[in-house]
ZAMARGU-4260 file (C-alpha; in steps of 0.2 Angstrom, whole numbers, plus 5000, padded with zeros to 4 digits):
<rodrens>
0) 5029/4889/5090 | 5030/4902/5077 | 5019/4918/5078 | 5010/4922/5062 | 5001/4939/5059
5) 4984/4937/5052 | 4981/4950/5038 | 4963/4957/5039 | 4953/4965/5025 | 4949/4983/5029
10) 4940/4998/5022 | 4936/5016/5025 | 4922/5028/5019 | 4921/5047/5016 | 4909/5059/5008
15) 4913/5072/4994 | 4899/5083/4987 | 4886/5071/4994 | 4894/5056/4986 | 4899/5041/4996
20) 4917/5035/4993 | 4925/5019/4999 | 4943/5013/4999 | 4945/4994/5000 | 4962/4986/5006
25) 4962/4967/5004 | 4977/4955/5007 | 4975/4947/4990 | 4990/4934/4989 | 5007/4929/4996
30) 5021/4936/4984 | 5035/4929/4995 | 5036/4918/5011 | 5027/4928/5025 | 5024/4943/5014
35) 5008/4948/5006 | 5002/4958/4991 | 4987/4970/4996 | 4975/4976/4983 | 4968/4994/4984
40) 4951/4998/4976 | 4941/5014/4976 | 4923/5016/4972 | 4910/5030/4972 | 4892/5027/4974
45) 4876/5031/4983 | 4876/5018/4997 | 4888/5007/5006 | 4878/4992/5000 | 4881/4997/4982
50) 4899/5000/4985 | 4901/4982/4993 | 4891/4974/4979 | 4903/4982/4966 | 4919/4976/4976
55) 4912/4959/4977 | 4908/4959/4959 | 4890/4955/4961 | 4880/4954/4945 | 4866/4966/4949
60) 4860/4983/4944 | 4868/4992/4959 | 4885/4986/4955 | 4884/4988/4936 | 4878/5006/4938
65) 4895/5012/4945 | 4906/5000/4935 | 4919/5009/4926 | 4916/5026/4934 | 4932/5032/4941
70) 4928/5048/4951 | 4910/5050/4951 | 4904/5069/4948 | 4918/5077/4959 | 4934/5074/4948
75) 4951/5076/4956 | 4943/5080/4974 | 4939/5062/4976 | 4956/5056/4970 | 4965/5069/4982
80) 4955/5063/4997 | 4958/5045/4993 | 4976/5048/4992 | 4976/5057/5009 | 4967/5042/5016
85) 4977/5029/5008 | 4995/5036/5011 | 4991/5045/5027 | 4982/5031/5036 | 4978/5014/5027
90) 4995/5010/5021 | 5002/5010/5039 | 4990/4995/5043 | 5000/4983/5032 | 5014/4973/5040
95) 5033/4977/5036 | 5038/4970/5020 | 5021/4968/5013 | 5017/4977/4996 | 5002/4988/4993
100) 4996/4988/4975 | 4985/5000/4965 | 4980/4992/4949 | 4971/5002/4936 | 4971/4989/4922
105) 4954/4982/4927 | 4946/4999/4927 | 4933/5004/4914 | 4946/5018/4909 | 4963/5011/4914
110) 4973/5025/4906 | 4963/5039/4914 | 4963/5032/4931 | 4982/5028/4930 | 4986/5046/4926
115) 4973/5053/4938 | 4982/5045/4952 | 4999/5050/4945 | 4997/5068/4950 | 4999/5064/4968
120) 5009/5047/4968 | 5023/5055/4958 | 5028/5064/4974 | 5033/5047/4981 | 5050/5041/4975
125) 5047/5026/4986 | 5034/5020/4974 | 5037/5007/4960 | 5028/5010/4944 | 5023/4997/4931
130) 5018/5007/4916 | 5013/4991/4905 | 5001/4985/4918 | 4995/5002/4924 | 4999/4998/4942
135) 5008/5006/4957 | 5017/4997/4971 | 5022/5002/4988 | 5032/4991/5000 | 5032/4995/5018
140) 5049/4996/5025 | 5059/4986/5028 | 5058/4978/5011 | 5055/4959/5011 | 5073/4956/5004
145) 5081/4967/5016 | 5095/4958/5026 | 5090/4966/5042 | 5077/4952/5044 | 5090/4939/5046
150) 5097/4946/5063 | 5083/4957/5070 | 5064/4957/5075 | 5055/4971/5067 | 5043/4982/5076
155) 5033/4993/5064 | 5030/5011/5068 | 5021/5026/5059 | 5033/5040/5055 | 5030/5058/5061
160) 5024/5064/5043 | 5015/5048/5037 | 5008/5055/5021 | 5026/5059/5014 | 5038/5048/5005
165) 5049/5036/5015 | 5064/5036/5003 | 5082/5039/5009 | 5085/5041/5028 | 5066/5041/5031
170) 5066/5023/5028 | 5072/5020/5046 | 5058/5030/5053 | 5045/5016/5049 | 5052/5003/5061
175) 5062/4998/5076 | 5073/4983/5078 | 5078/4971/5091 | 5090/4956/5090 | 5082/4940/5088
180) 5094/4931/5100 | 5094/4941/5117 | 5111/4948/5122 | 5118/4945/5105 | 5130/4959/5101
185) 5134/4964/5083 | 5150/4973/5079 | 5149/4991/5073 | 5154/4985/5056 | 5140/4972/5055
190) 5127/4986/5060 | 5134/4998/5048 | 5134/4985/5034 | 5116/4981/5037 | 5110/4999/5038
195) 5120/5004/5023 | 5112/4990/5013 | 5095/4995/5019 | 5098/5013/5014 | 5103/5008/4997
200) 5089/4997/4994 | 5076/5002/4981 | 5058/4997/4979 | 5056/4982/4968 | 5051/4987/4950
205) 5045/4969/4945 | 5027/4964/4948 | 5028/4954/4964 | 5017/4940/4959
</rodrens>
């Protein structure tokens, strides 16, 4: 029997200057066998019901009143807090190899939202950027195409400084490995080869759908 991890929708709320802000994280689709694309959405409003109506695209006055409003009345303070919540907490809820996407194309002001996020996302060399579609992508290590999946079971862990980039050697701070076949010994050359390949792996720059 194979074990399949069930991906679950999640969200978190926070307040800035009396405004209710909500981050949504939803497993939207499969972009490769056993690996999911997670959609991130941010909304600012007056009530949890209004924010949920907006996310569910309900055709009512509550949802329409916040449509296209990127950061409410508090500007970059909301974007900064959303960045801290997303990169410091929420992104570590997805499974290894899954992809988190922040799409600004459907926003009321896609260019404004795209460049508002860029101020903080540009600190992360582990992000893939799609300028044409106004989207950002982050893959939780190890990447879905990493050869390490062939011989090892992956156990996800949260690195010591979760909000920082996980490029370079920090890639290995995000997971632990165990041989799929008990008592299987790999030669030093095999282990070195796998680790070297993983370290040289870059985030995919293509839209994973």
